[in-house]
Residue, then its C-alpha position, 0 to 999 in steps of 0.5 A: m397821357a393828357l386825354r385819359q378818362s376811366s371808363a367806369d365813370p358816368g357816360g363811360q365806354g359802356d354807355v357810349v357804346q350801348m347808345l351807338q348800337t341802339l342809334y345804328f342797330n335798334t329798330d325802334p324809332h323811339a329808342r333811336r331818337q332818344a339815343d341820338v339825343w343823348l349822343r349829341q349831348w355827350q358830344k358837346s361835353s368835356d369828357a367826350w374828348a378823352l373818351s373818344m380818344e381812348m376808345l379809338l386808340h383801344y380799337t386800333q392797338t388790340p381790336g381782337a382783344s376787346p371784350a364783347s361789351v365795347r366792341l366798336s362797329d364800323e359806324a361807332v368808329y366813324f362816330l367817334c372820329q367825327t366827335l374829335r373833329t366836331k369838338t376840334m371845330f367848336d369845343f377847343h376851349q374845353l382843353p387845357l393848353a398843355s394837352h394840345e401837343s398830345l392831342c395832335s400826336q394821338v390823331l396822327r397816330l390814329l391816321q397811321a394806324f388806320s392807313a397801315p397795311g395791318a389796319p385794324e379789323a372790325s368787331c364783327a370780323e368775317a370768318t371767312s378769309s381771303p388774300s392778305a392784301a385784299s383783306s388789308n385793302s377792304q379794312r382800310d376801305r371800311h374805314r375810309a370815312a373815318v380817316t376823312q374825319l380824322s384828316l379833317c380834325l388834323a387840319d383843324l388842329a394845325l389851325q387852332t394850335a397855330d401859335k404853337w405848332q408852326n410846322p404842321v407840313q413838315v410834321i406830316l411828311q415825317a409821319f408818312p415817310l413811305a409816301l416819299p421814296a426816290s422812285d417807284s417804277g420798278s417796284d412790284l404790284a403789291t409794294g407799288n399799291e401800298h406806296g400809292r395808298a400812302i401817297a393818297l393818305l398824304l395828299l388828302l392831308l395836305k389837301h384839307l390842311a389848305e382847304e380848313s386854313t381858310s374855313r370860317r366854320v372852325m371857331a378859332d381865335e383871329t389871331v391864331r387864324r392869322r398865324h396859321l395862314a402865315n404859317m401855310g404861306k411859309a410851307a407852300s414852297t415845301v408843298m410845292q416841291t413835294l408835289l412835283k416829287l409825287r408827280q414824278v413818282v406817279r408819271n414813272r409808275k404809269q409808264g411802268l404799268e403801261e409797259k407791263k399791261r402792253l406785255a401782260p396776258q389776259g387774266q387776273p395779272r391784267a386785271a391787277l394791272l389795270d387796278a394799279l392803273a386806276l389807283n395811279d390815275s386817281l393820285l394824278r387827280s389828287i396831285l392836281s386837286c391839291w395843287r389847286v387848294w395850295l395855289p393861293f398860298l403862293q404869291p410868285l415874285a411877291a414875297g418879302d412884302g414888308e421892305d426893310r426901312d432901317g437904315d442900320n440893315a440897308g446893307l443886308a437888303g441886296c443879299a436878301s433880295q438875291l435870295l428872294e430873286t432866286s426863290a421867285q425863279e425856282q418857284q416860277a419854274s415849278l409853277a410853269l411845270v404845273f401848268s404844262d402838266c395841267l395843259e396836257v391833261l386837258a388836251a389828252p383824251r379821257q382815260p376809260a375807267a379801268s376798274n371799280s376799285p374803291a381807290a378810284t372813286g369819289d375823286e375829282d375829275a382830272n380835266e376839272a382838277a386841271a382847269s381849276c389848277v389852270l385858272r387859279l394859277l393864273k388868278s394867283v399870278t395876276a394877283s401877284t402882279q397887281e399887288l406888286r404894281m400897286r406897291f410900286l406906285r406907292l413907292q413912287k408916290e413916297a419917293a416924289h414926296a421925299q424929293a418935294g422937300p420941306g413945305v410939302e404936306e406930310l403923308s399920314s403915317s405912324f412911322s417915321p420916313p424912310a431913309p432915301e437910299v432905303l427907299e430908292h433901293a426898295l423902288r429898284d427892287t420892286e420894279a425889278r420884281l414887277k417887271a419880272s412878274e409881268s414877264f411870267e404872267q405874259q409867258l403863262l397867257q402866251e402859252i395857254l392862248a397858243r395852246c387854246v388855239g392849238a392843241l386843245r382846239g381839236r378836242l373842243l371841236a370834237a366835244l362840239q359835235r354830237s356822237g355820231e357826227g364826227e369822223g372819229e369818236e373821242f369820247e365814251d358816250e354822249f354824257d362824256a363829251l358834254q362834260a368835256l365841253t362843260t370843262l373846256a368851255r370853263v377854261y376858254a372862258g376864263v382864260a379869255i377874261f384874263l386876256i381881256p386887256a389884250l382883246m381890247r388892244r389887238t383884237h382887230r390884228d392878232a390872229q390868235l385872239q380872233e381864233l380864241v374869240h371865234l371858238l368862244m362863239k362857238i361855244s355859245e352857239a352849242p346849245r343850238t348847233r349841238r341840239i343840246v336845247a333843240h329850236a328846230l327853226e326850219a319847220t315848213a307847213g307840211g313837215s314836223e319839228a325835227d329831233e326835239g330831244d329831251e330836255g337839255e337846258e340844265e346842261a346847256l346852262l353848264v356849258i354857257e354859263e362861263p362864256m357868258r360871264f366873259w361875254m359880260k365882262l368883255a362888254e363892260a371893259a369895252h364900254r368902259a373903254e370907249t366912254a373914257f376915250s370919248a371923254c378924253a377926245l372931248r377934252g383934247e378937242n377943248k384943249g386943242e390937242t389931238p385924240g391920238q396923242k397917247a403913250p405907246a401900247r405896253g405889253l399884253d396886260a396893258e391897262a392903258p392901250n392906244p386909243d387908235d388901236a382900242g378904237q379899232s379893236i372895239e369896233a371889230l368887237k362890236e361886230v362879234y357882239t352883233h353876231l352873238l345878239r343874232e345868235c341870242l335871237l336864234q336861241v331865245t326861241m322856245p322849242k316845241r316841246v317847251a312852247a307846248a306845256a308850262l315852262s320848266s324852272d330849267y328852261d327859265a333859267y337858261r332863257r334868263a341866261i340868254l336875255d342877260c347876254v341880250e343886255d350885254c350886247a346892248l351895253l356895248l353896241s348901245p340899245e338903239r343899235a341892239s334894238l335896230v338889229a332886233i327889229d331888222n330880224l323881226q322884219q325879216l322874220r314877218r317877210r319870211q312868214e308872210e311868204e310861207l303863209q302865201r305859199v300855203s294858201s295856194l294849196g287850198a283844200s289840200l291844207t288840212p286843219a291840223v297842218a294849218a294849226e301846227l304852222h300857226q303855232h310855229q309862227e307864233r313861237l318865232l314870234e314870241g321869241a323875236l318879241v321877247v328880245l325886242a322888249k328887253l332891248c326897249s327896256l334898256d333904251t332911254d332914247f326912242s328918238a332912233l326908233k320912232q321911224h321904225l315903230q310900225v314894224p313891231l307894232a304890226a308884229i303885235s297887231v298880228v299876235l294880239g289881233a285874234e280874239a278867240f283862243p285855241v281851247h280845243s288844243l292845250p299845246l296850241l293855247h300855251t303857245t298862243i298865250y306865251a306870244r300874246v304875253a310877249a307882245i303885251d311886254l313889248l307894248k308895255e316897253l314901247l309906252v315912252p313913244l306912244v304916250d304923245d300919240a294919241a292914235a297910237l295910244q288908243q290903238a294900244l289901249q284897244m288891243l289890251v281892251r280886246q284881250l281883256l273882254t275875250q272870255t271862254a269856258g273852254p270845251g272842258a267846262g261841261e265834261q265830267g271826270g277828273a281829267g276834263n276838269r284839270e285841263d279846264e282849269e289849266r286852260q283857265a289859268m293860262i287866259q287868266t295869265l293873259h288877262v293879268n298881263a293885259s290889265r297890268a299893261v293898261r294901267q301902265l299906259c294909263v299912268a304914263a299917258k299925258p293929259p293932250a293924248l286923253h281924249p274924251p272918247l278914250v276915257n269914256e271907253l276906259v270907264n265903260l271897261t272897268i264897268a264891263l269887267a265888273n259885269v262878267k265878273a272878271d278876276e279881282d286882280v284884273q279889275m284892280f289894275v284896270l281901275e288903277g289905271v282909269s283913276a290915274v287917268a281921272s286924276k289928269m282930267e284938267d276940267t273939274a266937271t269931267f273929273l267929277s263925272v268920271l269920279e261918280a262913275l267909278c265910285k257908284p258901283a262900289i257905293a251901291g255894292l256897300q249900301q246893298t251888302e251887308t253880310n257878305e265880308a268878301a263883298v264888303c272888303w272888295h267894294l272898300d278896296c275899290l273906293a280906296v284905289i279910287l281915292r288914292d290915284a284918282v283924287c289925292p294926286g289932283t286935290s290939294s287944300s292949298s291950292t290957290s286957283h279958284a278951279d283947284a279950290s272948287r275941285h277940293m270943296s267938291v271933293a271934301t263935300f262928297i267924302t264928308s256926306s256920301l263916303w264917311p257915313l258909309l265907313r262910319a256904319q261898317l266901323e260901328k257895325l262890325p268892329a270885331h271883323q278885322r279885314i273889314v276894319e282894316k279896309a274901312l280904315r285904309c279907305l279913310k286914310h285916303a279920304v281924310r288926306c283928300a278932304g284935308e281941312g274939310f274933315k277936321p269937324l268929324l274928326p272928334d267923332f272918328l277919334a271917339l270911335l277908334e278908342k271905343n273899338a279899340q277897347l272892345c277888340l284891338h286890331c293892328t289897324y287902329l294902330y296904323a290909323a293913329e300913325w297917319l292921324a298924328m301925320q295929318f293933324g299932329q301939329d294942330e294944337q286943337y287936336q293934340q290932346p285927343l291924339m296923345h290920349l289915343f296913343r297912350q291907350l293904344s300903346a298900353q294895349a298893344l305893348q301888354a299883348i306883345q309881352e303876353q306873347s314874348q314866348n312866341i313873338d312872331a305870332c303877333c308879328d303884325l301888332v309889333e310892326d304897327c305898334y312900334g311904327m305908331v310910336n316912331r311916327y309920334i316921336r317924329y311927327c309929335p315929340l311934344l306928345v311923346s314927351l308928355s307920355p314917358s310911361s309909354v316909351q318906358q313900356a315900350l322899351m321894356v318890351a323891346r327886349s322881347a320884340m327885338y326877336v321877331q323875324q318878320r322884316e318890316a316888324a324888326q325894322v321898326v323895332f330897331t328904329f325905334l331904339d335907334s331914335c330914343a339913342f339919338v334922343c340922348d345925343e349931347q351934341r343935339p339941341v335940348e328939347p322937351l323930348s330929351n329931357a323927358l326921356r333921357s334918364i329912361v333911356l339910359e336905364h333900359l338901353p344898356p340891357l337892350v345892347e346885351e340882348a342884341f348879342r343875345l339875339l345874334m346867338e339865335a342865328p337871325p336872318g341877315y337883315v336882323v343882323g344888319l339892324i343889330e350893326s347900325f343899332l351898335i353904330t348908333v349906341v357908339q356914336v351917341f354914348r362913346h365911353c358908355a357904349e364900350q362898357w355896354i357892348g363888353r357886357g354883351l360880349l360876356a354874354l356869348p358862350p366861350a365856343v363863339l369867342p374862345s379867348e380874352a384876347m379876341k374878346t378885346e380885339l372884337l371889342a375894340k372893332l365894335c367901338r371904333s367910329d369906322t362903320c366899316s370895322v364895325s360892319e366887318a366885326v358884326e359879320d364875322l361875330a354873327y357868322r360864329c354865332e350862327q355856326v354855334c347856334l346850329r350846332n346846338r339846335a342839331 
């Protein structure tokens, strides 16, 4: 045998068995960890191949004769099988070529041995004996997991050896002949069960063979992988015929078992029959699952892709096409049979579990498997038709080009044009196949459409009813019904997606399509009508919410997920069609044509429907989407139990799905029309609520506070849902002209919600509901800002409502309570109110930023300034204060009058300046005041001041601002930097404030610049902070072109870069610990290269040091830091581009870059072996593209050396390395992107295995 090893070698059987015993049975955790590490390392060794196989073969041949020292437990057997599978995936390069065939045959022998009736017993066999059949079954079941690993191993071997082993399906079928008898209906139970288990194993092998063929986790050579996929395509028809035969065997046996069960008495014989039926049902599910995974390899009527264009072989074309046509017809008949079977399974009632037989457990649900088969088959047939359609169009183009004769630009092709007779034959043949494929596609769609509105309809309607509501119960329990509903929803939605072209053309006149849409609407209504998510919208003042039930959002989301995807795709298709028809009509009108002059409608899959039919269908669909939008308005309302507590992640996902559907409705209806529907719904809701309030007020004293609170909570819940939907629709609208005359309805509802100042702090559930409603009102107010910013009165009203919410404070009843429960409730109250305040402050900022100067009257500005002072006095949350300060600063920047602007600026800055003058030791307070000053300078001063202003007023404003900064702010900020150079936060905040101050002062700050630069150098020598590097960045941007300051800036650049790069190099083993330093250091270098190239050209040693340190810095994981490192590498590469003009920078750095760039390219490939995040892979890809574009031939050598640094598990063959190198060195960026993505995935898989 090729795979043999003596057990006497180190790490032989004895060592492995001892470590396995320690791993699985030792109680010492330390010893188990050591054994785990030892076994993982052993699994990666080349010796593990032969030893694993030897131990397993010995175990299957003479289990009872094994010496006590090397007996294998069930866990050990599984581990050895898993070792073979893992090594086939990752370590196949360790095997010599001559051993491949023997390895495949040995794995097959193991599978035969483990599945045989006399399967090997465990090492510690039980003394008790049982009937032989039960004993054999028990032993086989004990090794089921091991058999699964061997099956996967065999499938991976078929992939790895595809260039030699071209017929794995035939070999597998020949290895298990017991699974393929002519009939099984008359066999006894024991023989039938053995036959069934043989079929189950065969189906498992075929399923894994198909699944693993597309698995990228198997580190196979890509050329071999393509060969394997071709082998699978050739074997697909054989597998299909095999599955059809097995299907007939299983059906015949089921009929025989059903007849025997009907005649069998109660007792042991009947129980055995039930077990046999369970096994038979399991086989049916396995057949369906196997069909599902093999369907992608079947391309009906698309076979023979490469047309024979050789004139010498033209005579064989007719014979070949006849054979292909015959094969395609047979394949279509088989697929139609599969299709019919799957639909029968879906329509049939679920069979109750007959037993707990292991053979019946762990299988895919029959309905799920059937649904997957149906949808996969439709996808395969549709893809085949589309492929033929594209081929037909290509051939038509070639034929038109051939008929055009000389003088026409030739098609870009490396092949000689085909002979005319060959091209004509290929065109006729493809057209015939296309017609046949379209006919088959329509046949399947018509059949399933008839089933959906026929046989499947009754089962769907039964699943849409709750248990106990229907006349007859078709399901075992509620879970069974929900599972069936989810599966049927997936089928109906998937079928409807394939029927979208027909829906676009015939919805207005096809009863079957209308019924399909109606059923999908009922499925979409199921969370409400079936009370999966209870909404209870009909509560009265004196009643309680009915049937709230348990949380069902997760189940509801599973039910509506696929129908929602259908509604999205249908809306997109209808919107595209409507837009296209409108454009065509406009062009036709301009040319004097009638809009209806179009080609007649095509078949069921038509892609270009008649505009008249399409227009009527789209109008009918708009009515459907209007109903769907109203349904979303109902479902988005929070149930009482949800509104009375914090939102769960399940409900949040469910509600987001509903709001996504609202967006889809707006796409087809238009946001304006959808918004009007929502406003009408809101108006009707307010009318009903007012009537209810009048009715309740007539009760007088009989209305208790509890009932009043309950009514108020119910009304807030309904308003919250309506406001959320309207806010969503307004966020999609770009033209509010149609809504301006209806704005009073939403504004009145917002006033109702935000009108009350107090909070119901006595009740947490009521407080939750109130907060949700007010947040929804605030969100809608933000979305309505477009029509509000022009209206001073409306803007002032909106801001006043927000100010009222911000100034409403409460300590809550739990503030003075003792005990943990009271404190927790009080904290929850404060957190909820804080959420409201943050949303209100954000709305204030958004309204202030969007407001136009004419609407900003002085009283409103004064009120906003007073708001900032009031929030500071009540010590509001810092986020709330900051949002409001940003908004008021934006208002100040729009002040056209200089005196008014300066007075507002002084009022805003005064508290922060006073705080800095009075606070010296409190770091948090100092940082807060510095943040306030930075925001004021950024938002209020920078947008409105410029040193290049031409008008006298602007120049005066700039001069006043510069004087304020240099005389008032600079001394304060310099004092902070001088007093506290070691406080990183204070230094960061002070320099951030100075950045905005320098930009505002402009030329006015130049006299202070030398002192500032000297202070930076001095502080950096004492304690290097990242912010000093960032300060050097913006100073270079601001003053880098001024010759007077270039020398000091260059000195600062050299000092800071040397310090920072040295610090990064010292932490190269833990580079992520200094990610901020990496980001600011390389960010500074990038800014200097861009804005001060002359200074960089005079500092080549700094760039050289940065290139050397980059080999460590490129391993940083933080996104922004990684981006600046690779940006630096790209910049260095572009410096050497010969096609760019020669500059001092390129002359100074070219030799340095050429010296250090090759090892950096190699390091990039080593970085891939660390499994970096996806964005780092993208940066590596961009870097390699840049290197190839700039260096061309040199880049090929560098990348080739980088590929050599990768382990053999990643690139198992020289051919694959050569192919990958060619892809990486192409000028086509798509090719490079695909190659890097594939290489990164392979590196990641090997890396994760090594880390385990």
